[in-house]
Steps between C-alpha positions, in 0.01 A plus 500: 500500500619853444494760776193683368301173486601417857405849621165482321421155642574588862317832483191329359495174699701534822433703813810705586667457837615849597851548635625832643837482323449277195155618397229257389610137483298243308499143633464238227595152388713470186563225252835539331572431136663168591182390682622561856213619723588756770201548733642805678621793290481872575479738205626843604629828361860505383495881516391506865774250592765705323381822666511337843846354434628842389354666810642239739843511339515880530384484863758238593786631286529179297508268802594158362234321707224720355633458147513123557133496600394658173739309273566159656187397688155386406366260242468670162304387198542647152181615331602336174507156667129522590253325269179559701377651824213392723360555848721358774334246731719633782415872484245581771273783382598843632154548652584216742872572543415843641353322805805295598612756759848595611783330683388247757856456625840637399536476119198267474139546391258219570137496388201271460344415164143375457436307180173471308415175683545683836821313587757714677875495445789695649733693273816693578768711339815699564370794295453344158135502402508446125430123502414236761509122504150358515356198679449196278193539281480879540609802300501869583156526336360291786584765762187672629635673811823587678539624853818580693640277772537652844846607614666207672237253375629145505488289188215252537489351152723220375679736269522854382464590135788731415599743230623350173810600304432676172658633185488862387464625147577871474355668195463845352156654474365428848 
């Protein structure tokens, strides 16, 4: 896909996840030209990333650690490797994510998720909210309600569903 096709698809079909520094981020699944399916991909603005990198580098006087963050970290995906995009089964709708609350302990946010069959599961993250693992047989579309855990709440479920790693595709035109 070319960059304009990707931008058009996400604007038309995907709810943006706002980010204070990176701007709107679009959470999708992507099938690559070689057939590989990536269920967790964020499409974001290349321009916003470059502007933020420039700002941070000026503020830190070219600190090598800051430069390393922008150049050497993260999972990148080239737009020209993408054959198709679709809705990610791991992207909880923003209308529900807004209810997850804040930190429940140092560097940790825990929250409860109610699915469309009224089953409840515990989820948690260390500040990444783009994608979450889902219980067997469920997708993010099954989420009907989220409510925050109480500070210091003990884990009562067998497991916690955590954030998922993802790839980023930075494109012009967003």
